[in-house]
C-alpha positions in Angstrom: 26.9 -45.4 98.9 24.8 -47.3 97.2 23.4 -50.9 97.9 21.5 -53.2 95.9 18.3 -52.4 98.2 18.2 -49.3 96.6 17.3 -51.2 93.7 14.5 -53.0 94.5 11.4 -52.4 93.2 9.3 -52.2 96.7 11.1 -48.8 96.9 9.3 -45.1 95.6 11.0 -43.4 92.5 12.3 -40.1 93.2 10.4 -37.4 91.4 13.4 -36.9 88.8 13.2 -41.0 88.1 9.6 -40.5 87.9 10.0 -38.1 85.0 12.6 -39.5 83.1 11.3 -43.3 83.2 7.9 -43.9 81.4 6.2 -46.8 82.8 4.9 -49.4 80.9 1.4 -49.6 78.9 -0.5 -52.1 77.5 0.4 -55.7 77.2 3.8 -57.4 76.9 5.3 -58.2 73.8 4.7 -61.8 72.8 7.4 -62.6 69.7 7.1 -66.3 69.1 3.4 -65.6 68.1 2.3 -64.2 64.8 2.1 -67.1 62.3 6.3 -68.5 62.6 6.2 -72.0 62.2 6.9 -74.3 65.8 8.0 -77.3 63.5 11.3 -77.9 64.9 12.9 -78.9 61.7 11.9 -75.4 60.0 13.1 -73.3 63.2 16.8 -74.8 63.0 17.1 -74.3 58.9 16.4 -71.0 59.8 18.6 -71.3 62.5 21.5 -71.8 60.4 20.5 -70.3 57.2 20.9 -67.2 59.5 24.1 -68.3 60.9 25.4 -68.7 57.2 24.0 -65.7 55.9 23.7 -62.9 58.5 21.2 -59.9 58.4 20.6 -61.0 54.7 19.2 -64.3 55.7 15.6 -63.4 55.0 16.1 -62.3 51.6 18.4 -65.4 50.3 15.5 -67.6 51.9 13.1 -65.4 49.6 15.1 -66.0 46.4 15.6 -69.7 47.0 11.8 -70.0 47.5 11.3 -68.0 44.3 13.9 -70.3 42.4 11.8 -73.3 43.4 8.4 -71.1 42.6 10.1 -70.8 39.0 11.0 -74.6 38.9 8.1 -75.9 39.7 9.0 -77.4 42.8 6.5 -76.9 45.5 7.6 -78.9 48.4 11.1 -76.0 48.3 8.6 -73.3 47.4 6.8 -74.0 50.4 9.9 -75.1 52.4 12.4 -72.0 51.6 8.9 -69.8 52.5 8.7 -71.0 55.8 12.1 -70.4 56.5 12.1 -66.7 55.2 9.2 -66.3 57.3 10.9 -67.8 60.5 13.2 -65.1 59.7 10.9 -61.8 58.5 7.3 -62.3 57.7 6.4 -59.7 56.2 8.8 -60.4 53.4 7.2 -64.0 53.0 3.6 -63.1 53.2 4.8 -60.1 50.1 6.6 -63.0 48.4 3.7 -65.7 48.7 1.4 -62.9 47.1 3.5 -62.0 44.5 4.2 -65.8 43.3 0.0 -66.1 43.3 -0.4 -68.5 46.0 -1.7 -66.7 48.9 0.0 -68.8 51.9 0.4 -66.8 55.3 
């Protein structure tokens, strides 16, 4: 019968486990970087937008940024671009390039 002590990190893994499980290589991923905003208002807006739109939230935010851009509302454009960036950085970078405003 297995006990909790059978699953400690200090015990060496058996030969089968060693072959099935590859050791982690490289540094750990950090998902809170990469140009995302740390502004609590942007983070909250992105979370609320995601709650409303689900997996299409980044696309919807990009669409709102596009509407603001063509309405010549720079403040709203930058706001929605940041919400989009919070949800999908790549999409926001592409959008900013398409609109001619390099804001990445």
